[in-house]
KEKOL-732548 format. One line per 2 residues: number of its first residue (from 1); their letters; for each residue x, z, y of N, C-alpha, C. Coordinates in nm, 2 decimals, m for minus. Layout:
! KEKOL-732548
NUM	A	X/Z/Y/X/Z/Y/X/Z/Y  ...
END
This chain:
! KEKOL-732548
1	MS	m2.83/m2.20/2.46/m2.71/m2.25/2.39/m2.64/m2.13/2.33  m2.60/m2.13/2.21/m2.53/m2.02/2.14/m2.39/m2.07/2.09
3	AV	m2.30/m1.98/2.10/m2.17/m2.01/2.05/m2.16/m2.01/1.90  m2.10/m2.10/1.84/m2.08/m2.10/1.69/m1.95/m2.03/1.66
5	RE	m1.97/m1.93/1.57/m1.85/m1.86/1.53/m1.76/m1.95/1.44  m1.64/m1.96/1.47/m1.55/m2.04/1.38/m1.51/m1.96/1.26
7	SE	m1.52/m2.03/1.15/m1.49/m1.96/1.02/m1.34/m2.00/0.98  m1.28/m1.90/0.92/m1.14/m1.93/0.87/m1.15/m2.01/0.74
9	WD	m1.27/m2.03/0.69/m1.29/m2.11/0.56/m1.34/m2.25/0.60  m1.28/m2.35/0.53/m1.33/m2.49/0.56/m1.45/m2.52/0.46
11	DD	m1.50/m2.64/0.47/m1.62/m2.68/0.40/m1.59/m2.68/0.25  m1.47/m2.68/0.20/m1.44/m2.68/0.06/m1.42/m2.54/0.00
13	YQ	m1.43/m2.44/0.09/m1.41/m2.30/0.04/m1.51/m2.27/m0.07  m1.46/m2.22/m0.18/m1.54/m2.18/m0.30/m1.57/m2.03/m0.29
15	WP	m1.69/m1.99/m0.26/m1.73/m1.85/m0.27/m1.73/m1.80/m0.41  m1.69/m1.68/m0.44/m1.70/m1.63/m0.58/m1.84/m1.64/m0.63
17	RP	m1.86/m1.69/m0.75/m1.99/m1.70/m0.81/m1.99/m1.59/m0.92  m2.09/m1.50/m0.91/m2.10/m1.39/m1.01/m2.13/m1.44/m1.15
19	PQ	m2.07/m1.37/m1.25/m2.11/m1.40/m1.38/m2.25/m1.36/m1.41  m2.31/m1.41/m1.52/m2.45/m1.39/m1.54/m2.49/m1.24/m1.54
21	DG	m2.41/m1.15/m1.59/m2.44/m1.01/m1.59/m2.39/m0.94/m1.47  m2.34/m1.01/m1.37/m2.28/m0.95/m1.25/m2.14/m0.91/m1.26
23	WT	m2.08/m0.87/m1.15/m1.94/m0.84/m1.15/m1.92/m0.70/m1.21  m1.80/m0.67/m1.25/m1.76/m0.54/m1.31/m1.66/m0.47/m1.21
25	AD	m1.64/m0.34/m1.23/m1.55/m0.26/m1.15/m1.41/m0.32/m1.16  m1.37/m0.37/m1.28/m1.24/m0.43/m1.29/m1.22/m0.56/m1.22
27	DL	m1.33/m0.63/m1.19/m1.32/m0.76/m1.12/m1.27/m0.74/m0.98  m1.29/m0.63/m0.92/m1.25/m0.61/m0.78/m1.10/m0.62/m0.76
29	DR	m1.02/m0.59/m0.87/m0.88/m0.60/m0.86/m0.83/m0.74/m0.89  m0.92/m0.83/m0.95/m0.88/m0.96/m0.99/m0.93/m1.07/m0.90
31	LP	m1.04/m1.05/m0.83/m1.10/m1.16/m0.76/m1.01/m1.20/m0.64  m0.98/m1.33/m0.62/m0.90/m1.36/m0.51/m0.98/m1.37/m0.38
33	NL	m0.91/m1.35/m0.27/m0.97/m1.38/m0.13/m1.09/m1.29/m0.09  m1.10/m1.17/m0.16/m1.21/m1.08/m0.11/m1.17/m1.02/0.02
35	PP	m1.27/m1.00/0.11/m1.23/m0.93/0.23/m1.20/m0.79/0.21  m1.12/m0.73/0.29/m1.09/m0.58/0.27/m1.22/m0.50/0.27
37	HT	m1.21/m0.39/0.19/m1.32/m0.30/0.18/m1.44/m0.35/0.12  m1.43/m0.45/0.03/m1.54/m0.50/m0.05/m1.58/m0.39/m0.16
39	EL	m1.70/m0.36/m0.17/m1.75/m0.26/m0.27/m1.83/m0.34/m0.38  m1.85/m0.27/m0.49/m1.93/m0.32/m0.59/m2.05/m0.22/m0.62
41	ID	m2.17/m0.26/m0.59/m2.29/m0.18/m0.61/m2.38/m0.25/m0.71  m2.41/m0.19/m0.82/m2.50/m0.25/m0.92/m2.46/m0.40/m0.96
43	GS	m2.33/m0.42/m0.97/m2.28/m0.55/m1.01/m2.28/m0.66/m0.90  m2.31/m0.62/m0.78/m2.31/m0.71/m0.67/m2.20/m0.67/m0.57
45	LV	m2.13/m0.77/m0.51/m2.03/m0.75/m0.41/m2.10/m0.72/m0.28  m2.05/m0.61/m0.21/m2.10/m0.57/m0.08/m1.99/m0.59/0.02
47	LM	m2.00/m0.68/0.11/m1.90/m0.70/0.21/m1.93/m0.62/0.33  m1.82/m0.55/0.39/m1.84/m0.47/0.50/m1.84/m0.55/0.63
49	SP	m1.93/m0.50/0.72/m1.93/m0.56/0.86/m1.82/m0.50/0.94  m1.80/m0.56/1.06/m1.69/m0.50/1.15/m1.72/m0.36/1.18
51	QT	m1.61/m0.28/1.18/m1.63/m0.14/1.21/m1.65/m0.11/1.35  m1.73/m0.01/1.38/m1.76/0.03/1.52/m1.65/0.14/1.56
53	TF	m1.64/0.16/1.69/m1.55/0.26/1.74/m1.59/0.40/1.69  m1.72/0.43/1.69/m1.76/0.56/1.64/m1.72/0.58/1.49
55	HM	m1.74/0.48/1.41/m1.71/0.48/1.27/m1.56/0.51/1.25  m1.48/0.43/1.32/m1.33/0.44/1.31/m1.29/0.58/1.35
57	RT	m1.34/0.63/1.47/m1.29/0.76/1.52/m1.34/0.87/1.43  m1.46/0.86/1.38/m1.51/0.97/1.29/m1.43/0.98/1.16
59	IR	m1.40/0.86/1.10/m1.32/0.86/0.98/m1.18/0.92/1.01  m1.12/0.89/1.12/m0.99/0.94/1.15/m1.00/1.09/1.17
61	LL	m1.10/1.14/1.24/m1.11/1.29/1.26/m1.13/1.36/1.13  m1.22/1.31/1.04/m1.24/1.38/0.91/m1.12/1.37/0.82
63	DN	m1.06/1.25/0.82/m0.94/1.23/0.73/m0.82/1.32/0.78  m0.79/1.32/0.90/m0.68/1.40/0.95/m0.71/1.55/0.94
65	SL	m0.84/1.60/0.97/m0.87/1.74/0.96/m0.87/1.78/0.81  m0.92/1.71/0.72/m0.92/1.74/0.58/m0.78/1.74/0.52
67	FE	m0.70/1.65/0.57/m0.56/1.64/0.52/m0.48/1.77/0.56  m0.51/1.81/0.69/m0.44/1.93/0.74/m0.49/2.06/0.67
69	QA	m0.62/2.06/0.63/m0.67/2.19/0.58/m0.68/2.20/0.43  m0.67/2.09/0.36/m0.68/2.09/0.22/m0.57/2.17/0.15
71	PD	m0.60/2.26/0.06/m0.49/2.32/m0.02/m0.41/2.22/m0.10  m0.30/2.26/m0.15/m0.20/2.17/m0.21/m0.26/2.11/m0.34
73	EF	m0.36/2.17/m0.40/m0.42/2.11/m0.52/m0.51/1.99/m0.50  m0.53/1.96/m0.37/m0.62/1.85/m0.34/m0.55/1.74/m0.25
75	EV	m0.59/1.62/m0.27/m0.54/1.51/m0.20/m0.65/1.44/m0.12  m0.63/1.39/0.00/m0.73/1.33/0.08/m0.70/1.18/0.08
77	YR	m0.81/1.10/0.05/m0.80/0.95/0.05/m0.89/0.90/0.16  m0.85/0.79/0.22/m0.93/0.72/0.32/m0.96/0.58/0.27
79	EF	m1.10/0.55/0.27/m1.14/0.41/0.23/m1.08/0.37/0.10  m1.10/0.44/m0.01/m1.05/0.42/m0.14/m1.16/0.42/m0.24
81	TV	m1.15/0.32/m0.34/m1.27/0.31/m0.42/m1.27/0.41/m0.54  m1.39/0.43/m0.59/m1.42/0.52/m0.71/m1.50/0.44/m0.81
83	TL	m1.45/0.43/m0.93/m1.52/0.36/m1.04/m1.62/0.46/m1.10  m1.75/0.43/m1.07/m1.86/0.52/m1.11/m1.91/0.47/m1.25
85	GK	m1.88/0.35/m1.29/m1.92/0.29/m1.41/m1.89/0.15/m1.41  m1.93/0.08/m1.51/m1.89/m0.06/m1.53/m1.93/m0.15/m1.41
87	RN	m2.05/m0.12/m1.35/m2.10/m0.21/m1.24/m2.10/m0.15/m1.10  m2.04/m0.03/m1.09/m2.04/0.04/m0.96/m1.90/0.09/m0.92
89	RP	m1.85/0.04/m0.81/m1.72/0.08/m0.76/m1.73/0.09/m0.60  m1.80/0.19/m0.55/m1.81/0.20/m0.41/m1.68/0.25/m0.34
91	EP	m1.67/0.24/m0.21/m1.56/0.28/m0.14/m1.60/0.38/m0.03  m1.60/0.51/m0.06/m1.64/0.61/0.04/m1.54/0.61/0.16
93	DV	m1.59/0.65/0.27/m1.50/0.64/0.39/m1.39/0.74/0.38  m1.41/0.86/0.32/m1.31/0.97/0.30/m1.34/1.03/0.16
95	LV	m1.24/1.06/0.09/m1.25/1.13/m0.04/m1.15/1.24/m0.05  m1.19/1.34/m0.12/m1.10/1.45/m0.16/m1.10/1.45/m0.31
97	AR	m0.98/1.45/m0.37/m0.96/1.45/m0.52/m0.85/1.55/m0.55  m0.85/1.59/m0.68/m0.75/1.68/m0.73/m0.62/1.61/m0.72
99	TG	m0.51/1.68/m0.69/m0.38/1.62/m0.67/m0.33/1.55/m0.79  m0.36/1.60/m0.91/m0.32/1.53/m1.04/m0.38/1.39/m1.06
101	AD	m0.48/1.36/m0.98/m0.54/1.23/m0.99/m0.45/1.11/m0.96  m0.35/1.13/m0.87/m0.26/1.03/m0.83/m0.17/0.99/m0.94
103	TG	m0.18/0.87/m1.00/m0.09/0.84/m1.11/0.01/0.73/m1.07  0.03/0.71/m0.94/0.14/0.62/m0.90/0.10/0.54/m0.78
105	PK	0.19/0.47/m0.72/0.17/0.40/m0.59/0.09/0.27/m0.61  0.06/0.22/m0.73/m0.01/0.10/m0.74/m0.16/0.12/m0.79
107	RT	m0.20/0.24/m0.79/m0.34/0.27/m0.83/m0.43/0.22/m0.72  m0.55/0.16/m0.77/m0.64/0.11/m0.67/m0.77/0.18/m0.67
109	RL	m0.79/0.28/m0.75/m0.92/0.35/m0.76/m0.91/0.49/m0.82  m1.01/0.57/m0.80/m1.02/0.70/m0.86/m1.13/0.70/m0.96
111	LP	m1.14/0.80/m1.05/m1.25/0.82/m1.14/m1.33/0.93/m1.09  m1.46/0.94/m1.11/m1.55/1.04/m1.05/m1.51/1.18/m1.09
113	EE	m1.46/1.20/m1.21/m1.42/1.34/m1.25/m1.30/1.39/m1.18  m1.23/1.30/m1.11/m1.12/1.34/m1.02/m1.16/1.38/m0.88
115	VI	m1.28/1.33/m0.84/m1.32/1.35/m0.70/m1.41/1.47/m0.69  m1.38/1.55/m0.58/m1.46/1.67/m0.55/m1.55/1.65/m0.43
117	LA	m1.51/1.55/m0.34/m1.59/1.53/m0.22/m1.59/1.38/m0.19  m1.71/1.33/m0.16/m1.72/1.19/m0.11/m1.79/1.20/0.03
119	VE	m1.74/1.13/0.13/m1.79/1.13/0.26/m1.83/0.98/0.30  m1.95/0.97/0.35/m1.99/0.84/0.40/m2.03/0.85/0.55
121	VV	m1.97/0.77/0.63/m2.01/0.76/0.78/m2.10/0.64/0.79  m2.23/0.67/0.83/m2.33/0.57/0.83/m2.31/0.47/0.94
123	SE	m2.32/0.34/0.90/m2.32/0.23/0.99/m2.46/0.16/0.99  m2.48/0.08/1.09/m2.61/0.01/1.10/m2.64/m0.07/0.97
125	DS	m2.54/m0.13/0.91/m2.57/m0.21/0.80/m2.56/m0.14/0.67  m2.53/m0.01/0.67/m2.51/0.07/0.55/m2.61/0.19/0.54
127	VD	m2.71/0.19/0.62/m2.80/0.30/0.63/m2.87/0.33/0.49  m2.93/0.23/0.43/m2.99/0.25/0.30/m2.89/0.29/0.19
129	RD	m2.78/0.22/0.19/m2.67/0.26/0.09/m2.62/0.40/0.11  m2.59/0.44/0.23/m2.53/0.57/0.25/m2.63/0.68/0.24
131	RE	m2.76/0.66/0.27/m2.86/0.76/0.27/m2.93/0.78/0.13  m2.93/0.67/0.05/m3.01/0.67/m0.07/m2.92/0.63/m0.19
133	TK	m2.87/0.50/m0.19/m2.81/0.45/m0.31/m2.68/0.52/m0.35  m2.59/0.54/m0.26/m2.46/0.60/m0.29/m2.47/0.75/m0.33
135	PR	m2.55/0.83/m0.25/m2.56/0.97/m0.29/m2.62/0.99/m0.43  m2.72/0.90/m0.47/m2.77/0.91/m0.60/m2.67/0.88/m0.71
137	KY	m2.59/0.78/m0.68/m2.48/0.74/m0.78/m2.37/0.84/m0.78  m2.33/0.90/m0.67/m2.23/1.00/m0.67/m2.27/1.12/m0.75
139	AA	m2.40/1.16/m0.73/m2.45/1.28/m0.79/m2.46/1.25/m0.95  m2.51/1.14/m0.98/m2.52/1.11/m1.13/m2.38/1.10/m1.19
141	AG	m2.28/1.07/m1.12/m2.14/1.07/m1.17/m2.08/1.20/m1.17  m2.15/1.30/m1.11/m2.09/1.44/m1.12/m2.00/1.48/m1.01
143	IA	m2.00/1.41/m0.89/m1.92/1.44/m0.78/m1.98/1.56/m0.71  m1.91/1.67/m0.70/m1.97/1.80/m0.67/m2.02/1.81/m0.52
145	HF	m1.95/1.74/m0.43/m1.99/1.76/m0.29/m2.00/1.62/m0.22  m2.10/1.61/m0.13/m2.12/1.48/m0.06/m2.16/1.52/0.08
147	WR	m2.09/1.45/0.18/m2.12/1.46/0.32/m2.17/1.32/0.37  m2.28/1.32/0.44/m2.32/1.20/0.51/m2.31/1.23/0.66
149	VE	m2.25/1.14/0.73/m2.22/1.16/0.87/m2.30/1.05/0.95  m2.38/1.10/1.05/m2.46/1.01/1.13/m2.41/1.03/1.28
151	EN	m2.44/0.94/1.36/m2.41/0.94/1.51/m2.53/0.99/1.59  m2.50/1.08/1.68/m2.61/1.13/1.77/m2.54/1.15/1.91
153	DG	m2.58/1.07/2.00/m2.52/1.07/2.14/m2.37/1.06/2.13  m2.32/0.98/2.05/m2.18/0.96/2.04/m2.10/1.06/1.96
155	LP	m2.16/1.16/1.91/m2.09/1.26/1.83/m2.14/1.26/1.68  m2.05/1.30/1.59/m2.09/1.30/1.45/m2.17/1.42/1.42
157	VV	m2.28/1.40/1.34/m2.36/1.51/1.28/m2.34/1.50/1.13  m2.30/1.61/1.07/m2.26/1.61/0.92/m2.37/1.67/0.84
159	YV	m2.43/1.60/0.75/m2.52/1.65/0.65/m2.45/1.68/0.52  m2.45/1.81/0.48/m2.37/1.85/0.37/m2.46/1.87/0.25
161	YE	m2.41/1.82/0.14/m2.49/1.84/0.01/m2.40/1.89/m0.10  m2.46/1.96/m0.19/m2.39/2.01/m0.31/m2.46/1.98/m0.44
163	LD	m2.39/1.95/m0.54/m2.45/1.90/m0.66/m2.52/2.02/m0.74  m2.64/2.00/m0.78/m2.71/2.09/m0.87/m2.69/2.04/m1.01
165	PA	m2.60/2.10/m1.09/m2.57/2.04/m1.22/m2.69/2.04/m1.32  m2.79/2.12/m1.29/m2.91/2.12/m1.38/m2.99/1.99/m1.36
167	TT	m3.00/1.94/m1.24/m3.08/1.82/m1.21/m2.99/1.70/m1.19  m2.86/1.72/m1.18/m2.77/1.61/m1.14/m2.81/1.54/m1.02
169	SY	m2.85/1.62/m0.92/m2.89/1.57/m0.79/m2.84/1.66/m0.68  m2.83/1.60/m0.56/m2.77/1.68/m0.45/m2.88/1.77/m0.38
171	VP	m2.83/1.89/m0.34/m2.92/1.98/m0.27/m2.86/2.00/m0.13  m2.95/1.99/m0.02/m2.89/2.00/0.11/m2.84/2.14/0.14
173	MG	m2.73/2.15/0.20/m2.66/2.28/0.23/m2.66/2.31/0.38  m2.69/2.21/0.46/m2.68/2.23/0.60/m2.66/2.11/0.68
175	IF	m2.70/2.12/0.81/m2.67/2.01/0.90/m2.58/2.07/1.01  m2.47/2.00/1.04/m2.37/2.06/1.13/m2.35/1.97/1.26
177	HN	m2.38/2.03/1.37/m2.35/1.97/1.50/m2.24/2.04/1.57  m2.15/1.97/1.64/m2.04/2.02/1.71/m1.93/2.08/1.63
179	RL	m1.96/2.16/1.53/m1.86/2.22/1.45/m1.90/2.22/1.30  m1.81/2.18/1.21/m1.83/2.18/1.07/m1.75/2.30/1.01
181	KL	m1.81/2.40/0.97/m1.74/2.52/0.91/m1.80/2.55/0.77  m1.72/2.54/0.67/m1.76/2.55/0.53/m1.66/2.63/0.45
183	TV	m1.71/2.69/0.34/m1.62/2.76/0.25/m1.59/2.68/0.12  m1.67/2.57/0.10/m1.65/2.49/m0.02/m1.65/2.34/0.02
185	PF	m1.58/2.26/m0.05/m1.50/2.28/m0.17/m1.37/2.36/m0.14  m1.34/2.38/m0.02/m1.23/2.48/0.02/m1.26/2.51/0.17
187	PV	m1.20/2.61/0.23/m1.23/2.64/0.37/m1.20/2.53/0.46  m1.31/2.49/0.54/m1.30/2.38/0.63/m1.35/2.42/0.76
189	DI	m1.28/2.38/0.87/m1.33/2.41/1.01/m1.29/2.29/1.10  m1.39/2.21/1.13/m1.36/2.09/1.21/m1.44/2.09/1.34
191	DL	m1.38/2.07/1.45/m1.44/2.05/1.58/m1.49/1.91/1.59  m1.62/1.89/1.57/m1.68/1.75/1.57/m1.68/1.69/1.71
193	TA	m1.67/1.78/1.81/m1.67/1.72/1.95/m1.54/1.66/1.98  m1.44/1.68/1.89/m1.30/1.62/1.92/m1.29/1.48/1.87
195	VD	m1.41/1.42/1.84/m1.40/1.28/1.78/m1.34/1.18/1.87  m1.35/1.20/2.00/m1.29/1.11/2.10/m1.16/1.15/2.16
197	RR	m1.11/1.27/2.12/m0.99/1.32/2.17/m0.87/1.26/2.09  m0.76/1.23/2.17/m0.64/1.18/2.10/m0.56/1.29/2.04
199	R	m0.57/1.41/2.09/m0.50/1.53/2.03/m0.59/1.65/2.03
END
């Protein structure tokens, strides 16, 4: 015997039906009743599954550390979308953008030319997107730095990539366990073992 999950939607609920050519980046701001953190990949809506403890703590560690260490010319965003084109508007877990990119309190997205770093923390349901689809799209859009974060024995492991402008693809720059220390896009030093610490 299995428990049936109760839905907040009744039998008359109308799920959004995509237009013939798929959704566009602008549609994310207009569609009613979308769950939080809905992304647009190749014209299709991607709904996020519930977040794990590891995912939440890793995002918090990276967001807080980058916020503290970023020079004044950069701003750190958490779970904020980037319009990569008409049919793609992913939501990286953490972003670093140039400070001038912020045009006011009601802005809902960034443009790729404003972003210098996109970070994805891999979840069970996002493995293919975070390892293959999104890095390809971020690189094609010209985002200079990409970090993919995976879980190993409860700790984050950070895979660091840098854009090769000649090929418009990412080149691996290192795999970081326990400590993430880099000089680009600005000096960064993060104790990855602190992911479970409150202070």
